C-alpha positions in Angstrom: 87.1 132.7 69.8 83.6 134.6 70.3 81.3 133.7 72.7 78.9 132.8 69.7 81.2 130.6 67.9 83.0 128.5 70.4 84.6 125.2 69.4 82.0 122.3 69.7 81.1 118.9 67.8 78.0 118.1 65.9 75.3 117.1 68.2 77.1 117.0 71.3 75.6 119.9 73.0 74.6 117.9 76.1 77.5 116.3 77.3 79.8 116.0 80.1 82.7 117.6 78.2 82.8 121.2 77.1 84.1 121.5 73.6 85.2 125.1 73.8 88.1 124.2 76.2 91.2 122.7 75.0 91.1 120.1 77.9 88.6 118.3 76.2 90.3 117.7 72.5 92.9 115.5 73.9 93.9 112.3 72.2 92.0 110.3 74.8 89.1 112.7 74.6 88.9 113.3 71.2 89.1 109.3 70.2 85.5 108.7 72.0 83.6 112.3 71.3 84.3 112.4 67.8 82.8 108.9 67.2 79.5 110.0 68.9 79.6 113.0 66.9 80.0 111.1 63.7 76.9 109.1 64.7 74.9 112.0 65.3 75.7 113.3 62.0 75.1 110.5 60.2 72.0 110.0 61.9 70.7 113.7 60.9 71.7 112.5 57.5 69.8 109.3 57.8 72.8 107.2 56.9 72.7 103.9 58.8 75.7 102.7 60.1 76.5 99.1 59.6 75.8 96.8 62.2 77.7 93.5 62.4 75.6 90.9 64.2 76.0 87.0 64.9 73.5 84.6 63.5 72.5 81.4 64.8 75.2 79.5 63.0 77.8 81.9 64.9 78.4 83.8 61.6 78.7 87.3 61.5 76.7 89.1 59.3 76.1 92.7 58.3 72.9 94.5 58.8 71.9 98.4 59.3 70.8 100.3 62.4 69.5 103.8 62.8 71.3 105.7 65.1 68.2 106.5 67.2 68.2 102.5 67.4 72.0 102.3 68.2 71.3 104.6 71.2 67.9 102.8 72.3 66.4 106.6 72.1 62.7 106.3 73.0 60.2 107.3 70.3 59.2 111.0 70.8 63.0 112.1 71.7 65.4 113.4 69.3 69.5 112.9 69.3 69.3 116.6 70.6 67.2 115.5 73.7 69.8 113.2 75.1 72.7 113.7 77.1 76.3 112.1 76.2 78.2 111.4 79.3 82.0 110.1 78.5 83.6 107.6 80.8 80.5 107.5 82.5 78.8 105.1 84.7 75.9 103.1 83.4 73.8 103.0 86.6 71.7 100.0 85.7 74.8 97.8 85.6 75.7 98.5 89.1 72.7 96.7 90.0 74.6 93.6 89.2 78.4 94.6 89.6 79.6 95.6 92.7 82.3 97.9 91.3 81.6 101.3 89.6 81.8 100.2 86.2 82.3 102.6 83.5 81.4 102.8 80.0 83.5 104.7 77.1 79.9 106.6 76.4 76.8 106.6 78.0 73.5 108.0 76.4 70.9 109.0 79.1 68.1 111.8 79.7 69.3 115.1 80.2 70.4 115.6 83.8 68.0 117.7 86.2 67.6 118.8 89.7 64.1 117.2 90.0 64.2 114.0 87.9 66.2 110.8 88.3 68.6 110.1 85.2 67.2 107.7 82.6 69.3 105.6 80.8 69.4 104.4 77.5 72.5 102.6 76.4 76.2 102.2 77.2 79.1 101.9 74.7 82.4 101.1 74.2 84.6 102.9 71.3 87.2 102.3 69.0 88.4 104.9 66.5 90.1 102.8 64.0 92.3 103.4 61.4 92.2 102.0 57.8 94.3 100.2 56.8 96.6 98.9 59.6 100.0 97.8 59.9 99.1 94.1 58.9 97.2 95.1 55.6 98.3 98.3 54.3 100.4 96.1 51.7 97.4 94.1 50.5 94.9 95.0 47.9 92.4 97.9 48.9 89.5 94.8 49.2 92.0 93.5 51.9 92.2 96.5 54.0 91.4 95.9 57.8 91.7 97.7 60.9 93.3 96.4 64.2 90.8 96.4 67.3 92.3 96.4 70.9 89.3 95.2 73.3 89.7 96.4 76.8 89.0 94.1 79.7 86.1 96.1 80.8 84.3 95.2 77.6 84.4 91.7 78.8 82.7 92.7 81.5 80.1 95.0 80.2 79.3 92.0 77.8 79.2 89.7 80.8 76.6 92.1 82.3 74.6 92.4 79.2 74.1 88.6 79.3 73.4 88.5 82.9 70.3 91.0 82.3 69.1 88.2 80.0 68.7 86.1 82.7 67.6 88.1 85.5 64.4 86.0 85.8 66.1 82.7 84.9 69.0 82.4 86.8 68.5 78.6 87.2 68.2 78.2 83.7 71.9 79.7 83.2 72.9 77.6 85.8 72.1 74.8 84.1 73.8 75.6 80.7 77.3 76.7 82.5 77.0 73.3 84.5 79.3 71.4 82.1 81.8 73.8 82.8 81.3 74.5 86.6 80.9 71.2 87.5 84.0 70.4 87.0 85.7 73.5 87.8 87.0 74.1 91.8 89.7 76.4 90.9 88.9 79.2 88.1 92.7 80.0 88.3 94.0 76.5 87.6 95.2 76.2 84.0 95.8 72.7 83.9 92.0 71.9 84.6 90.9 74.9 82.2 93.2 73.9 79.4 91.1 70.8 78.5 87.8 72.4 78.9 88.1 74.9 76.3 86.1 73.3 73.9 83.3 72.7 76.5 83.7 76.1 77.0 83.1 77.4 73.7 79.9 75.2 73.3 78.6 76.3 76.8 78.9 79.9 75.5 77.6 79.5 72.0 74.6 77.7 73.9 74.0 80.7 75.8 74.1 83.0 72.5 71.9 80.8 70.4 69.5 80.7 73.3 69.0 84.5 73.3 70.0 85.1 69.4 67.3 87.8 68.9 68.2 89.7 71.8 71.9 91.0 71.1 72.5 94.6 71.4 74.9 96.8 70.1 78.0 97.1 72.4 81.2 98.5 70.4 81.0 101.8 68.1 83.8 101.0 65.4 84.3 104.3 63.3 86.8 103.9 60.5 88.7 106.5 59.0 90.7 105.7 55.9 94.0 107.0 54.6 95.8 106.5 51.3 98.0 103.1 52.2 100.0 103.9 54.9 100.5 107.9 54.7 98.9 109.9 57.2 96.4 111.5 54.3 93.0 110.7 54.6 91.1 109.1 51.5 88.4 111.2 49.7 85.9 108.7 51.2 87.4 108.6 54.9 84.9 107.8 57.4 82.2 105.2 58.4 80.7 103.9 61.6 80.5 100.2 62.0 79.0 98.7 65.2 79.5 95.3 66.6 76.7 93.5 69.0 77.7 92.0 72.0 77.3 88.9 70.5 79.2 89.6 67.5 82.1 90.6 69.6 82.4 87.2 71.1 83.5 85.8 67.7 86.9 88.2 68.0 87.9 86.1 70.5 86.2 82.8 70.3 87.2 82.2 66.5 91.0 83.2 67.5 91.3 80.6 70.3 93.5 77.7 69.6 92.2 74.8 71.9 95.7 72.8 70.9 97.9 75.5 72.6 99.4 74.8 75.9 98.9 77.4 77.6 95.8 79.9 78.3 96.7 83.3 75.8 94.5 86.6 76.2 91.6 85.2 73.3 91.0 81.6 75.7 91.3 84.0 79.0 88.5 86.4 78.1 86.2 83.3 77.4 87.1 82.2 80.9 86.7 85.8 82.1 83.3 85.6 80.8 82.0 82.2 81.9 83.4 83.2 85.3 81.6 86.4 85.7 78.6 84.5 84.7 78.7 81.6 87.0 79.4 84.0 90.0 76.0 85.8 89.3 74.3 82.2 89.6 75.5 81.8 93.0 75.5 85.1 94.4 73.3 87.3 92.4 76.1 89.9 91.8 79.6 90.0 90.2 82.4 91.6 91.5 84.2 92.4 88.2 87.6 93.2 89.9 88.1 89.2 90.8 88.9 88.9 87.0 92.2 90.9 87.3 93.3 88.0 89.7 93.2 85.7 87.0 96.1 87.3 84.4 97.2 83.4 83.2 100.7 85.1 82.4 99.5 87.9 80.5 98.6 91.3 81.6 95.4 92.7 82.2 95.7 95.8 80.4 93.6 94.9 77.8 91.7 91.8 76.7 92.9 91.1 73.4 93.6 93.0 70.1 92.8 91.3 66.5 94.6 92.8 63.6 93.0 94.4 60.3 93.7 90.5 58.5 91.4 89.1 61.3 89.1 91.9 61.1 88.8 92.4 57.4 86.6 89.0 56.8 83.8 90.2 59.6 84.0 93.6 57.9 84.3 93.5 54.3 81.8 95.4 52.3 80.9 98.5 50.4 81.2 100.7 53.1 84.7 99.6 53.8 86.1 99.9 50.7 84.1 103.3 49.9 83.6 105.0 53.5 80.3 107.0 52.8 81.3 109.9 55.0 83.9 112.4 52.9 86.8 114.3 54.3 85.3 117.6 53.3 82.2 116.3 55.5 84.5 116.7 58.9 84.3 120.4 58.5 80.6 119.7 59.4 81.4 117.7 62.3 84.0 119.5 64.1 82.6 123.2 64.1 83.4 126.8 64.8 87.4 125.7 64.4 87.5 123.1 67.1 90.3 121.3 65.0 92.7 124.3 66.2 92.4 122.9 69.8 93.7 119.6 68.5 96.9 118.7 70.2 98.3 115.8 67.8 101.0 113.5 69.6 104.5 114.3 69.5 105.9 111.1 68.0 109.6 110.0 67.9 109.4 108.1 64.7 107.2 110.9 63.2 109.9 113.4 64.0 112.6 110.9 62.2 110.5 110.1 59.0 110.2 114.1 58.5 113.5 115.1 59.1 114.9 113.9 55.9 118.0 116.1 56.2 119.5 113.7 59.0 120.1 111.2 56.3 121.3 113.4 53.6 124.8 111.8 52.5 127.7 114.2 51.8 129.1 114.0 48.3 
């Protein structure tokens, strides 16, 4: 590969990842870097991502957002003028969180030796397959993708809400009071269970009070295949964006208040309100404390929702017919970058394609 034709991804010239190196094309890196490049490409083509927001009736609706607005790039700057930091620390959140909170993607100014970095936005990234295992056998209009939400995403959501109350901490404490006045031990499942309906109402009050201040949080690109096969559909790529408020519907609408225990969905609500309460009593939060509140579930992720649950939120023309074609992938992965990819060697795939194993002798 010549010096002039280094492998690269569209729009990511300024980044903490060197895409000419194979080390930056592993699964974990590619799953966050390709979506950022897809967003840049869509921005160049003036194709607006689908923006999923929440209205005052707690319903998720579909809007559109310019990529420059998605990344909160100031007027006068272009995408080529900013820096893409993957697995980076979004420094403004450190003002509130005692831990070094990382994001999948941080958009900021290009680092210099003279000026401090200016931070524009932070995002969680979910590159998802359409359809997933729960919807591949349904009609195409019912196809959906599975979204797995990390525990740290709940922390980012909490800090986003905390920022809205920076100068109104007493107001936040008053809204939380129906919950915080009753709970003395946030690990006491017996106390919390009957309070779940109240906790939902409290969170909804916080969100409706700030309905015009929701912010893009999750970048959710979808890649569509022909059914359950690995073959890409002709129209195979599009970008959905979940606002921080819309993300709350993924766990709130999955909570069963009649259950006898705290599951991952209700735990996400408990974690969120606990972090907000922390802020009202000590100005900062220590997000590591939520991991001591597992409620019989592991803390490797907050929760997951399959395609049957996400389809009603995401169903639209763009989900049915994504706007970026398979041929355009060559405009996003540049200079033979695809040759540096290292697909996972999966045992189930090896068996599936080794048809001779199961040939019967006559």
